[in-house]
VEXDREN-2710 file (C-alpha; in Angstrom, 1 decimal):
% VEXDREN-2710
k/r/px/py/pz
1/MET/0.0/0.0/0.0
2/LYS/1.2/3.5/-0.8
3/ILE/0.4/5.9/2.1
4/GLY/0.6/9.6/2.0
5/ILE/1.1/11.8/5.1
6/ASP/0.5/15.5/5.1
7/ALA/3.7/16.5/6.8
8/ARG/3.6/20.2/6.1
9/MET/3.6/20.8/9.9
10/LEU/6.3/18.3/10.7
11/GLY/9.1/19.5/13.0
12/PRO/10.0/20.6/16.5
13/GLY/7.9/23.1/18.4
14/PHE/4.1/23.1/18.7
15/GLY/1.9/20.0/19.3
16/LEU/0.9/19.2/15.7
17/ALA/4.5/19.5/14.5
18/ARG/5.7/17.2/17.2
19/TYR/2.9/14.7/16.7
20/THR/3.6/14.4/13.0
21/GLU/7.4/14.2/13.6
22/GLN/7.1/11.4/16.1
23/LEU/4.6/9.5/14.1
24/VAL/6.8/9.5/11.0
25/LYS/9.9/8.7/13.0
26/HIS/8.4/5.6/14.6
27/LEU/6.6/4.4/11.5
28/GLU/10.0/4.4/9.8
29/GLU/11.2/2.1/12.6
30/ILE/8.4/-0.4/12.4
31/ASP/7.1/-0.5/8.8
32/HIS/9.4/-1.6/6.0
33/THR/6.7/-2.9/3.8
34/ASN/4.3/-0.1/2.9
35/GLN/5.4/2.8/0.8
36/TYR/5.2/6.3/2.3
37/VAL/5.1/9.7/0.7
38/LEU/5.5/12.7/3.0
39/PHE/4.2/16.0/1.7
40/VAL/6.4/18.8/3.2
41/ARG/6.8/22.5/2.7
42/ALA/10.1/24.3/1.8
43/GLU/10.4/25.6/5.3
44/ASN/10.4/22.2/6.9
45/TRP/12.0/20.3/4.1
46/ASP/15.2/19.7/6.1
47/ASN/13.3/18.5/9.2
48/PHE/12.8/15.1/7.7
49/GLU/15.4/13.0/5.8
50/PRO/14.2/9.5/5.0
51/HIS/16.2/6.7/6.5
52/ASN/14.4/3.8/4.8
53/PRO/13.9/3.3/1.1
54/ASN/10.2/3.0/1.5
55/PHE/9.9/6.6/2.7
56/THR/10.1/9.5/0.3
57/LYS/9.3/13.2/0.6
58/VAL/7.6/15.5/-2.0
59/LEU/7.5/19.3/-2.0
60/ALA/4.0/20.6/-1.3
61/ASP/4.8/24.3/-0.5
62/ILE/1.2/25.1/0.3
63/PRO/0.3/27.3/3.4
64/TRP/-2.0/25.8/6.0
65/TYR/-5.7/26.9/5.9
66/SER/-5.2/28.7/2.6
67/LEU/-7.1/28.7/-0.7
68/ALA/-4.2/26.9/-2.3
69/GLU/-4.6/24.1/0.2
70/GLN/-8.1/23.6/-1.1
71/ILE/-7.3/23.9/-4.8
72/LYS/-3.6/23.0/-5.4
73/PHE/-2.9/20.5/-2.7
74/PRO/-5.3/17.8/-3.9
75/ALA/-3.6/17.9/-7.3
76/ILE/-0.2/17.4/-5.8
77/ILE/-1.4/14.4/-3.8
78/LYS/-3.2/12.9/-6.8
79/LYS/0.1/13.0/-8.8
80/GLN/1.7/10.6/-6.3
81/LYS/-1.2/8.1/-6.7
82/VAL/-1.4/7.2/-3.0
83/ASP/-3.8/4.5/-1.9
84/LEU/-4.5/6.2/1.5
85/MET/-3.8/9.6/2.8
86/HIS/-3.3/10.6/6.5
87/PHE/-4.1/14.2/7.4
88/PRO/-2.8/14.7/11.0
89/HIS/-5.1/17.7/11.4
90/TRP/-8.6/18.6/10.4
91/ASN/-7.6/20.8/7.5
92/VAL/-8.5/18.3/4.8
93/PRO/-9.2/19.9/1.4
94/LEU/-13.0/19.9/0.8
95/LEU/-12.6/18.4/-2.7
96/TYR/-10.1/15.8/-1.9
97/PRO/-11.6/12.6/-3.6
98/GLY/-9.3/9.9/-2.2
99/ARG/-9.5/7.6/0.7
100/PHE/-8.1/9.1/3.9
101/VAL/-7.9/9.1/7.7
102/VAL/-7.8/12.2/9.8
103/THR/-6.5/13.0/13.3
104/ILE/-8.7/15.3/15.4
105/HIS/-6.8/16.7/18.3
106/ASP/-9.5/18.8/19.8
107/LEU/-12.6/20.9/19.0
108/ILE/-11.5/24.2/20.5
109/MET/-13.2/26.2/17.7
110/TYR/-16.5/24.9/19.0
111/HIS/-16.0/25.6/22.6
112/PHE/-14.0/28.8/22.5
113/PRO/-15.4/30.6/19.4
114/ARG/-14.4/34.0/20.7
115/ALA/-13.0/36.8/18.6
116/THR/-10.5/37.3/21.5
117/ALA/-8.9/34.0/20.3
118/THR/-7.7/35.7/17.1
119/THR/-6.1/38.9/15.9
120/LEU/-8.5/39.1/13.0
121/GLY/-11.3/41.6/12.7
122/PRO/-14.8/40.5/13.7
123/LEU/-16.1/39.9/10.1
124/THR/-12.9/38.2/8.9
125/TYR/-13.0/36.0/12.0
126/TRP/-16.6/35.1/11.5
127/VAL/-15.9/34.0/7.9
128/LYS/-12.8/32.1/8.9
129/ASP/-14.5/30.4/11.8
130/HIS/-17.5/29.2/9.6
131/LEU/-15.2/28.0/6.8
132/HIS/-13.1/26.0/9.3
133/ARG/-16.3/24.4/10.7
134/LEU/-17.3/23.4/7.2
135/VAL/-13.9/21.8/6.6
136/ILE/-13.8/19.8/9.8
137/LYS/-17.4/18.6/9.4
138/ASN/-16.6/17.4/5.9
139/ALA/-13.4/15.8/7.1
140/VAL/-15.1/13.7/9.8
141/LYS/-17.9/12.8/7.4
142/CYS/-15.7/11.6/4.6
143/ALA/-12.8/10.0/6.5
144/SER/-12.5/6.2/6.5
145/LYS/-11.3/6.4/10.1
146/ILE/-10.8/9.2/12.7
147/ILE/-7.9/9.2/15.1
148/VAL/-8.6/11.0/18.3
149/THR/-6.1/11.9/21.1
150/SER/-8.1/11.0/24.1
151/GLU/-11.4/9.4/25.2
152/PHE/-12.5/12.9/26.1
153/THR/-12.0/14.1/22.5
154/LYS/-13.8/11.0/21.2
155/GLU/-16.8/11.9/23.3
156/ASP/-16.5/15.5/22.3
157/VAL/-16.5/14.6/18.6
158/ARG/-19.4/12.3/19.1
159/LYS/-21.6/14.9/20.8
160/THR/-20.5/17.9/18.9
161/LEU/-20.2/16.5/15.3
162/GLY/-22.5/13.5/15.5
163/VAL/-19.8/10.9/14.7
164/SER/-20.3/7.3/15.7
165/GLU/-17.7/5.9/18.2
166/GLU/-17.1/3.0/15.9
167/LYS/-15.5/5.3/13.4
168/MET/-13.0/6.7/15.9
169/VAL/-9.8/5.2/17.5
170/THR/-7.9/6.7/20.4
171/THR/-4.1/6.9/20.2
172/TYR/-2.3/8.4/23.2
173/GLN/0.8/10.6/22.7
174/ALA/3.8/10.4/24.9
175/PRO/6.4/12.7/26.5
176/PHE/9.7/13.0/24.5
177/PRO/13.0/11.5/25.5
178/LYS/15.2/13.6/27.7
179/ASN/18.0/15.5/26.0
180/THR/21.1/14.0/27.6
181/ASP/23.4/16.8/26.3
182/THR/22.0/19.2/28.9
183/GLN/23.1/16.8/31.7
184/ASN/26.7/17.5/30.8
185/LEU/26.5/21.2/31.3
186/SER/28.7/22.7/33.9
187/PRO/27.3/24.6/36.9
188/GLN/28.7/27.8/35.4
189/GLU/26.9/27.2/32.1
190/ILE/23.6/26.6/33.9
191/THR/24.1/29.7/36.0
192/THR/24.8/31.8/32.9
193/PHE/21.7/30.5/31.3
194/PHE/19.4/31.4/34.2
195/ALA/21.1/34.8/34.5
196/GLY/20.3/35.5/30.9
197/HIS/16.7/35.0/31.5
198/ASN/16.6/36.8/34.9
199/ILE/15.7/33.6/36.7
200/ASN/17.4/33.9/40.1
201/ARG/15.3/31.8/42.6
202/GLU/13.0/28.8/42.8
203/TYR/10.4/29.0/40.1
204/VAL/7.0/27.7/38.9
205/LEU/7.0/26.8/35.2
206/TYR/4.4/27.0/32.4
207/VAL/5.3/26.0/28.8
208/GLY/2.9/26.7/25.9
209/ALA/0.9/29.2/24.0
210/ALA/-1.1/32.0/25.5
211/TYR/-4.4/31.6/23.7
212/PRO/-7.4/32.6/25.9
213/HIS/-8.4/29.0/26.6
214/LYS/-5.0/28.4/28.2
215/ASN/-6.3/30.6/31.0
216/LEU/-3.0/32.4/31.8
217/ASP/-4.9/35.6/32.8
218/THR/-6.5/33.7/35.7
219/LEU/-3.2/32.1/36.5
220/LEU/-1.7/35.5/36.9
221/GLN/-4.5/36.5/39.3
222/GLY/-3.8/33.3/41.3
223/TRP/-0.1/34.0/41.2
224/LYS/-0.6/37.5/42.6
225/ILE/-2.5/36.0/45.6
226/PHE/0.4/33.6/46.2
227/GLU/3.0/36.3/45.6
228/ASP/1.4/38.5/48.3
229/ARG/1.9/35.7/50.8
230/TYR/5.5/34.8/49.9
231/ASP/6.8/38.1/48.7
232/GLU/9.8/37.4/46.5
233/ASP/10.7/33.8/47.4
234/TYR/9.6/32.4/44.1
235/GLN/9.2/33.3/40.4
236/LEU/6.6/32.3/37.8
237/VAL/8.3/31.5/34.5
238/LEU/6.2/31.6/31.4
239/VAL/7.7/30.0/28.3
240/GLY/6.2/30.5/24.8
241/LYS/6.8/32.0/21.5
242/ASP/6.2/35.8/21.3
243/SER/2.8/36.5/20.0
244/HIS/-0.1/39.0/20.3
245/PHE/-1.5/36.9/23.2
246/TYR/1.8/36.9/25.1
247/ARG/2.2/40.6/24.6
248/GLU/-1.3/41.2/26.0
249/LEU/-0.3/38.9/29.0
250/HIS/2.7/41.3/29.7
251/LYS/0.1/44.1/30.1
252/THR/-2.0/41.8/32.3
253/ALA/0.9/41.1/34.6
254/THR/1.5/44.8/35.0
255/LYS/-2.2/45.5/35.6
256/TYR/-2.2/42.9/38.5
257/GLN/1.1/44.3/39.8
258/CYS/2.8/40.9/39.6
259/LYS/6.5/41.5/40.5
260/ASN/8.0/38.0/40.0
261/VAL/6.9/36.9/36.5
262/VAL/9.5/36.0/33.8
263/PHE/8.6/35.8/30.1
264/THR/11.3/33.9/28.3
265/GLY/9.8/34.0/24.8
266/PHE/10.6/31.0/22.5
267/VAL/13.1/28.6/24.1
268/PRO/14.9/25.9/21.9
269/ASP/14.6/22.3/23.1
270/ASN/18.0/22.1/24.7
271/GLU/17.3/25.2/26.9
272/LEU/13.7/24.0/27.6
273/GLU/15.3/20.9/29.0
274/ILE/17.2/23.0/31.5
275/LEU/14.0/24.8/32.6
276/TYR/12.2/21.5/33.2
277/ASN/15.2/20.0/35.0
278/HIS/15.4/22.8/37.6
279/ALA/11.7/23.8/38.0
280/SER/10.2/23.4/41.5
281/LEU/6.6/23.0/40.1
282/TYR/4.9/22.9/36.8
283/ILE/1.4/24.5/36.5
284/PHE/-1.2/23.9/33.8
285/PRO/-4.3/26.0/34.2
286/SER/-5.9/25.3/30.8
287/LEU/-9.7/25.4/30.4
288/TYR/-9.7/22.9/27.4
289/GLU/-7.2/20.4/26.0
290/GLY/-7.5/17.5/23.6
291/PHE/-4.5/15.7/25.2
292/GLY/-2.3/17.9/27.3
293/LEU/1.3/16.9/26.6
294/PRO/3.3/19.6/28.6
295/PRO/2.4/18.4/32.1
296/LEU/3.5/14.9/31.1
297/GLU/6.7/16.4/29.8
298/ALA/7.2/17.9/33.3
299/MET/6.5/14.6/35.0
300/ALA/9.0/12.9/32.8
301/HIS/11.6/15.4/34.2
302/GLY/10.7/14.7/37.8
303/VAL/8.7/17.9/38.3
304/PRO/5.4/17.8/40.4
305/VAL/2.4/19.1/38.5
306/ALA/-0.5/21.2/39.5
307/SER/-3.2/21.0/36.8
308/SER/-6.7/22.2/35.9
309/ASP/-9.3/19.5/36.4
310/SER/-11.0/20.4/33.1
311/SER/-11.5/18.5/29.8
312/CYS/-9.2/15.5/29.2
313/LEU/-6.6/16.3/31.9
314/PRO/-7.8/13.9/34.7
315/GLU/-7.9/11.2/32.1
316/ILE/-4.4/11.8/30.9
317/LEU/-2.7/12.7/34.2
318/GLN/-4.7/10.3/36.4
319/ASP/-3.6/10.4/40.0
320/SER/-0.3/11.9/39.3
321/ALA/-1.3/15.6/39.5
322/TYR/-2.7/18.0/42.1
323/TYR/-5.9/19.3/40.6
324/PHE/-7.6/22.7/40.9
325/ARG/-10.7/24.4/39.4
326/PRO/-9.2/26.6/36.7
327/THR/-11.7/29.5/37.2
328/ASP/-10.9/29.8/41.0
329/THR/-7.9/32.1/41.6
330/ARG/-7.8/31.1/45.3
331/ALA/-7.6/27.4/44.3
332/ILE/-4.8/28.1/41.9
333/SER/-2.9/30.0/44.6
334/ASP/-3.5/27.2/47.1
335/ALA/-2.3/24.6/44.7
336/ILE/0.9/26.4/44.1
337/GLU/1.5/26.8/47.8
338/HIS/0.7/23.1/48.7
339/LEU/3.0/21.7/46.0
340/LEU/5.9/24.0/46.9
341/ILE/5.7/23.6/50.6
342/ASP/4.4/20.0/51.2
343/LYS/7.5/17.8/50.7
344/THR/5.5/14.6/51.2
345/LEU/2.9/15.5/48.6
346/ARG/5.7/16.6/46.2
347/ALA/7.5/13.3/46.6
348/ARG/4.4/11.3/46.1
349/LEU/3.4/13.1/42.9
350/ILE/6.9/13.0/41.5
351/GLU/7.0/9.2/41.9
352/ARG/3.5/8.7/40.4
353/GLY/4.3/11.0/37.5
354/GLU/7.5/9.3/36.5
355/LYS/5.7/5.9/36.7
356/LEU/2.7/7.3/34.6
357/CYS/5.0/8.5/31.8
358/THR/6.2/4.9/31.2
359/LYS/2.6/4.0/30.2
360/TYR/2.6/6.3/27.2
361/SER/4.6/5.3/24.1
362/TRP/5.2/6.8/20.7
363/GLU/6.0/3.3/19.5
364/GLU/2.6/2.1/20.5
365/LEU/1.0/5.1/18.9
366/ALA/2.7/4.3/15.6
367/GLU/1.7/0.6/15.9
368/GLN/-1.9/1.6/16.4
369/THR/-1.8/4.1/13.6
370/LEU/-0.4/1.4/11.2
371/GLN/-3.2/-0.9/12.1
372/ILE/-5.7/1.9/11.3
373/TYR/-4.0/2.3/7.9
374/LYS/-4.4/-1.4/7.2
375/THR/-8.1/-1.5/8.1
376/SER/-9.1/1.8/6.4
END
């Protein structure tokens, strides 16, 4: 069978890129029979170099969510004569006529359809939102199989889009292997790194985007309550690529008079490893997630996690996190305090978290995905 994968998002960084990267990497390791064609853009062409002769890559320099995606991309796929296409995101061209599977990571657009979640004007946002809903409805209707990232997402897709459970398969993602290079850094190199980011005491860490549903505004309110109790003993370190939403968050921190908040901007993987390794606590206040990988990443680095109790998070993190209501600023503050101060609780969650991470496997995800290909 000749299988095509839309790998235009493949690479390091955000969730979809990581998902595609790890899926392809592990498919290469387990499948030496089927033929694979990866469709990549010019900007991520060098992010994948086939190691096996049954994997090839083809240039499809088509922007995501564009008109060209709808018109030109199907023609590029057709030229490769694939038997089955895998779209790792819902942006499947409406007129794509071939057999395909699609991965649905979440339905944020249905649950947080707010103009505040975009920098577009109201009319442009309305048009964009309705077109996206048309595309995702068509994708789940026409797909041979739908891959979802959690049982929560499966139920969400069933209720929101009317898809039968029989059509969906859950494949869990996994934390990424530790970067051993950072373990060889000298104390002076680590000190220099932290000084460069103005991190100079114990810190609570958040890694991710600053979209409204990530709930960082409420986190800052909870942090201010905690900060008033503990003065300057701790810092809150927010790691994420500079964006309109992070710039607005800077203003929010000023408005709430937060004194000990550090915005690092984008941090490459090797530096992110340092931040995880030395964090006292990881906090995840999100209102909605389809899987929630960052807190698992923290657990894999031996960091205790305080997490929102919303959406899929209790399913994914199980009994290995300290949960709080994400809309309750006092609960957020109390969670931070408990996990920084209570050594017994910290030790228990660290042990549980490291054990939980061993249950998730990219190899297993790839095996499950391969079976989905074979039965689609």
